[in-house]
Each structure stands twice: as structure tokens, then as C-alpha cells.
C-alpha positions in Angstrom: 0.0 0.0 0.0 2.9 2.4 0.8 4.2 2.0 -2.8 0.7 2.8 -4.2 0.5 6.1 -2.2 1.4 9.4 -3.9 5.1 10.2 -3.6 4.3 13.2 -1.4 2.4 11.0 1.0 5.1 8.3 1.0 7.6 11.0 2.2 5.2 12.6 4.6 5.8 12.6 8.4 2.4 12.9 10.0 1.7 15.8 12.4 2.5 14.5 15.9 -0.6 15.8 17.8 -0.7 15.6 21.5 -3.0 12.6 21.3 -0.7 10.7 18.8 2.3 11.3 21.1 0.2 9.7 24.0 1.4 9.6 27.6 -0.1 8.4 30.8 -0.8 10.7 33.7 -3.3 12.7 35.7 -2.2 16.2 34.6 -2.7 16.9 30.9 -1.2 20.2 29.9 0.1 19.3 26.5 -2.7 20.1 24.0 -3.9 23.7 24.9 -7.3 22.2 25.8 -9.6 23.8 28.4 -9.8 22.0 31.8 -13.6 22.8 31.9 -15.9 20.0 30.9 -19.2 21.7 30.2 -22.5 19.9 29.8 -24.7 20.2 26.7 -27.9 18.5 25.7 -29.0 17.5 22.2 -32.0 15.3 21.2 -30.1 13.6 18.4 -33.1 14.1 16.2 -33.0 14.4 12.4 -30.0 12.2 12.1 -31.6 10.4 9.2 -31.2 13.6 7.2 -28.0 15.3 6.1 -27.0 18.5 7.8 -27.0 21.9 6.1 -23.6 22.7 4.5 -23.5 26.0 6.5 -26.1 25.8 9.3 -27.9 29.2 9.4 -28.4 29.5 13.1 -24.7 28.6 13.8 -23.3 30.9 11.2 -25.5 33.8 12.5 -24.5 33.1 16.1 -20.8 33.0 15.4 -20.9 36.1 13.1 -22.6 38.0 15.9 -20.0 36.9 18.4 -17.1 37.7 16.1 -18.6 41.1 15.0 -18.8 40.3 11.3 -21.6 39.6 8.8 -23.0 36.1 8.3 -21.9 36.2 4.7 -18.3 36.7 6.0 -18.4 33.5 8.0 -17.8 29.9 7.1 -17.8 26.9 9.5 -15.7 23.8 9.1 -14.4 20.7 11.0 -12.1 22.7 13.2 -9.7 25.5 12.0 -7.6 22.7 10.6 -10.1 22.1 7.8 -10.0 25.8 7.2 -6.3 25.6 6.6 -6.7 22.9 4.1 -9.6 24.6 2.3 -7.6 27.8 1.8 -4.7 25.9 0.3 -6.9 23.7 -1.9 -8.9 26.7 -3.1 -6.0 29.1 -3.9 -2.9 26.9 -4.7 -2.2 24.9 -7.8 -0.3 21.8 -6.9 3.1 21.7 -8.4 3.0 25.4 -9.2 2.1 27.6 -6.2 3.5 27.8 -2.7 2.4 28.6 0.8 4.6 30.6 3.1 4.8 30.4 6.9 7.1 31.7 9.6 8.5 29.1 12.0 8.5 28.4 14.9 4.7 28.1 14.4 1.8 25.6 14.0 2.9 22.5 12.1 -0.3 21.8 10.2 0.3 24.6 7.6 3.2 22.6 6.3 1.5 19.2 6.6 -1.6 20.3 4.8 0.3 21.8 1.9 2.6 18.8 1.6 -0.4 16.4 1.5 -2.0 18.4 -1.3 1.3 18.7 -3.3 1.8 22.4 -2.8 5.3 23.7 -2.2 6.3 25.3 1.1 8.4 28.3 1.8 9.6 29.4 5.2 10.8 32.7 6.5 11.7 32.2 10.1 10.5 34.7 12.7 13.0 37.3 14.0 14.9 36.8 17.3 11.9 38.5 19.1 9.4 36.3 17.2 8.1 38.9 14.9 7.6 38.8 11.1 10.7 39.3 8.9 8.9 41.5 6.4 12.0 41.9 4.2 12.6 38.2 4.1 8.9 37.6 3.2 9.0 40.2 0.4 12.1 38.5 -1.1 10.3 35.1 -1.2 6.9 36.0 -2.6 7.4 34.4 -6.0 4.8 31.7 -6.6 3.3 32.3 -3.0 -0.5 32.3 -2.9 -1.2 31.8 0.8 0.7 33.2 3.8 0.0 31.9 7.3 0.5 34.0 10.4 -0.4 32.8 13.8 -1.2 35.4 16.6 -1.0 34.6 19.4 1.6 32.3 17.9 1.8 28.6 18.8 4.1 27.6 20.4 5.7 30.9 21.4 2.6 32.6 22.8 3.5 36.1 21.6 1.4 38.6 19.5 2.5 39.6 16.1 2.9 43.4 15.7 -0.3 44.8 14.2 1.7 47.3 12.0 3.6 44.4 10.5 0.4 42.6 9.7 -0.9 45.7 7.9 2.4 46.0 6.0 2.1 42.4 5.0 -1.5 42.8 3.7 -0.4 45.9 1.7 2.6 44.0 0.3 0.4 41.1 -0.9 -2.6 42.9 -2.3 -3.9 41.2 -5.4 -1.1 38.7 -5.0 -1.6 36.4 -2.1 -4.1 35.6 0.7 -2.9 36.4 4.2 -4.3 34.0 6.7 -4.4 35.1 10.3 -4.7 32.1 12.6 -6.6 33.4 15.6 -7.2 30.1 17.4 -6.2 31.8 20.7 -7.6 35.2 20.1 -10.5 34.8 22.6 -7.9 35.1 25.4 -6.9 38.6 24.1 -9.8 39.7 21.8 -8.4 43.3 21.6 -5.6 41.9 19.3 -7.9 40.5 16.6 -7.5 41.6 13.0 -11.2 41.3 12.2 -11.5 45.1 11.8 -9.1 44.9 8.8 -11.6 42.8 6.8 -13.2 46.0 5.6 -10.0 47.2 4.1 -8.3 44.1 2.8 -10.0 41.6 0.5 -7.0 39.3 0.8 -7.4 38.7 4.5 -8.8 35.5 6.0 -9.0 34.7 9.7 -9.2 31.3 11.3 -11.1 30.7 14.5 -12.1 27.8 16.7 -14.3 26.7 19.6 -11.6 24.3 20.8 -9.8 26.6 23.2 -11.8 29.3 25.0 -15.2 27.5 24.5 -13.8 24.2 25.9 -15.0 22.2 22.8 -11.9 20.6 21.5 -13.7 17.3 21.0 -16.5 19.0 19.0 -14.2 19.9 16.1 -15.9 23.1 15.1 -14.0 26.0 13.5 -14.6 29.1 11.4 -13.1 31.1 8.6 -13.8 34.8 8.5 -13.2 36.7 5.3 -15.0 38.9 2.8 -17.9 37.3 0.9 -16.1 36.8 -2.3 -13.4 34.8 -0.6 -15.9 32.8 1.4 -17.7 31.9 -1.9 -14.5 30.5 -3.2 -14.1 28.3 -0.2 -17.7 27.1 -0.5 -16.7 25.6 -3.9 -14.3 23.2 -2.3 -15.7 22.4 1.1 -17.4 19.0 1.6 -21.1 18.9 1.1 -22.0 18.2 4.7 -19.1 19.4 6.9 -20.9 20.1 10.1 -22.8 17.2 11.8 -26.2 18.0 13.2 -25.2 17.4 16.9 -22.1 19.6 16.4 -24.2 22.4 15.0 -26.6 22.1 17.9 -24.0 22.1 20.6 -21.9 24.9 19.0 -25.0 27.0 18.8 -25.7 26.4 22.5 -22.1 27.5 23.3 -22.7 30.7 21.4 -26.0 31.5 23.2 -26.2 34.3 25.7 -25.7 31.8 28.6 -22.9 30.0 26.7 -21.0 33.2 26.0 -21.3 34.3 29.6 -19.9 31.0 30.7 -17.0 31.2 28.2 -16.2 34.7 29.3 -16.0 33.6 32.9 -13.8 30.6 32.1 -11.5 32.6 29.9 -11.0 35.1 32.8 -10.2 32.2 35.1 -7.7 30.7 32.7 -6.0 34.0 32.2 -5.7 34.3 36.0 -4.2 30.8 36.1 -1.7 31.7 33.4 -0.7 34.8 35.4 -0.2 32.6 38.5 1.9 30.0 36.5 3.9 32.8 34.9 4.6 34.5 38.2 5.6 31.3 40.0 8.0 30.3 37.2 9.4 33.8 36.9 10.2 33.8 40.7 11.9 30.5 40.2 14.0 31.8 37.3 15.3 34.7 39.4 16.8 32.3 42.0 20.5 31.4 42.1 21.3 28.2 40.4 18.4 28.5 37.9 20.3 30.2 35.2 18.8 29.4 31.8 15.2 29.3 33.0 13.2 31.8 31.1 9.4 32.4 31.0 8.2 34.0 27.8 5.2 36.4 27.7 2.1 34.5 26.7 -1.3 35.7 25.4 -3.0 32.3 24.8 -3.9 29.5 27.1 -0.4 28.3 27.4 3.2 29.4 28.2 6.5 28.7 26.5 9.3 28.2 29.1 13.0 27.7 28.4 14.5 25.3 31.0 18.1 24.2 31.6 18.1 20.9 29.8 14.5 21.2 28.7 14.3 17.7 27.2 15.2 16.2 30.6 12.6 18.3 32.4 10.0 17.3 29.9 10.8 13.6 30.3 10.9 13.8 34.1 7.5 15.4 34.2 6.2 12.8 31.8 7.5 10.0 33.9 5.6 11.4 37.0 2.3 11.8 35.0 2.5 15.5 34.2 2.2 15.5 30.5 3.6 18.7 28.9 4.4 19.5 25.3 8.0 19.5 24.0 8.6 22.2 21.4 10.9 22.5 18.4 12.7 25.4 20.1 15.8 24.1 21.9 15.2 23.5 25.6 11.7 25.0 25.4 8.6 23.3 26.8 5.0 24.5 26.2 2.7 24.3 29.2 -1.0 24.5 28.7 -2.9 26.5 31.3 -5.1 24.1 33.2 -7.1 24.3 36.4 -5.5 26.0 39.4 -4.9 22.6 40.9 -3.1 21.4 37.8 -1.0 24.6 37.6 -0.1 24.2 41.3 1.0 20.6 40.9 3.0 21.4 37.8 4.7 24.4 39.4 5.4 22.3 42.5 7.0 19.6 40.4 9.3 22.1 38.6 10.3 23.7 41.9 11.3 20.3 43.4 13.0 19.3 40.2 15.5 22.2 40.3 16.2 22.1 44.0 
């Protein structure tokens, strides 16, 4: 079977999601999931019928939440499907390229490689910002550019002025995709207001993080109507199962939004607690090399002395964190206060 697969697929290394990596423990801070397990009810009716391609009630609810028009909103199986749709819709395999700026989310590369679209990389600067000059020098054949803000795994925000410069640079040339999977933790940093000015802007969103619905697999793409209509040409006929639409609509109700707002505030407080505790530790003698980076999502990136060893030691004690491609850096999802306390306590003891 391997020999029958396309050459790109034969050479492909699958994305190592947190679930694929596995682990065994009682503290799971490796997948940027929410610790809140909220209850929903659905009657599981109408399952003998196909769902709407774009359920009207869900589209209207998310558009209202995001502050855009329904015709500027498309829902899909997580933001991951949005990534794939954008590449399939705008890139000719074997001719066009995507461009992204590592260190960042790995699925941009995987999706392009699977489809047979070339990948160009322009690494982030030393302070994890866009290298605009480098991007401009590499725009030949590029149709889609992915920018993640807050960026995964670094946690930082991309400078807004640089985003505007990138949109100007790529007018009538390429689509700029702002991945805002974590924007609910810092909504003031969203680029949604730029949709009115830039027809080449697309924004990815998800219910997985702030709405505690990672298992639902429900995401959104926000863009101008013309771009949305292009995506509707390539999306599957029935991408949103009826129970998914029902639960997502409940999450976006007045009560659901109030709950999400409260839980986001609690997670932001837990992030501040974790950041403060680790920062105090980094200031102590004998802990040279421990650095806590500013984070705006529901996770923190931390540089440890011998980070791989710290990661493995935590793993062996049942505290499952996420190793990062950045040397000696470990990404820690923000969980419940109890989980944060247990993780912080383990790290303190480890470096004593």
C-alpha cells in the first residue's frame, strides 16, 4: 500500500498531535485544551437527514459573536479544515506555494505537503516577529501566507503594524491567513476590523480553546464574501454534523457566551499565576537558563536548563507537557488552578 500512495504521501511525516504522542498521567497540559468539561444536551433528532452545509443558526451566532456579517463566516471541521480549504482553493499543486514563519503551528506545512503544494519558510525574527523583508524576497509563486497570533508555540502577539504592512505587500497577489485560534484570550488583538480594508485577509477561529469544545471539532473562517464563496466551492457537502451544530449554537447562546467569558478570565488568571511562579523560580540562584516568555493564549512557553530532561521527568511522573521545536523550550498549557499548582510544585522540586 505504501508504494501505491502518492510520492508526497510516502515521504510525509504525520503531524504529531498531543493525542498521537500519547502519555499516561493525571495532569494533561500538552494540547492547549480547556480544563472545563461543560455539559450540553441534544436530542439527536433528524440524524436520518443530512445537515446543512452551513447551518444558518450557527453561522449567525458566530458572526454576531465575532462582530462580522454572516456572509463573511464559514464553519468547518475545526480550524484545521479551514487551513486545508484555503490551500486547496488558492494553490495549484506543483505550481504555487504557501509561506509560513517558524516556529509556528505545524499543520500549515502538513496540509500543503499532503496536497502537493510547495512550502516556503521565512523564520520569525529573534523576538518572534515577522521578517517582512525576508517575506517580500520570497513571494514568487506564493499564494497563501499563514501568520499565527497569538503564535503557537511561542505565545506572543504579532505586531499589528507588520500585519498591515504584509497585507499591503500582498494585495492582489496572495491571501494572508491570520490564525486566531487563541484570540479569545486577548480579543483586543484581533484583526477582524481589517476585513473592511483588505479583500486578501482570511481569519481562522475555533471553539476548541476558549469554548472548551476541542472534542467537537468546530472552527470558522472569517473573510470577505467573495473569498468565502471561493471556499464554498471546495468544502465537503455536509461538513458540520447536526449534533455539532446544535452544541456549538448552544455554546454561542447568551448563557454560553457568559460562561465562556468567565472561564477565559479564570484561565487568564491561572496563566498569570503560573507565569509569576515560574518567573520567581527563574530569578533564584542556580536556575540560570530558566526563562518564561510572555504568553497571550492559554499556554506558556518556558525555556529550561536541559529542557528535554525536564519534559521527560514530568512525563514520567504523570505530568504531560508538550515538547517544542525550540531548543530546551517546553510548552505548558494552562489548566485548572490545581493542575498549575501541581506542575509548578514539580518544577520547583526538580530544580532544588
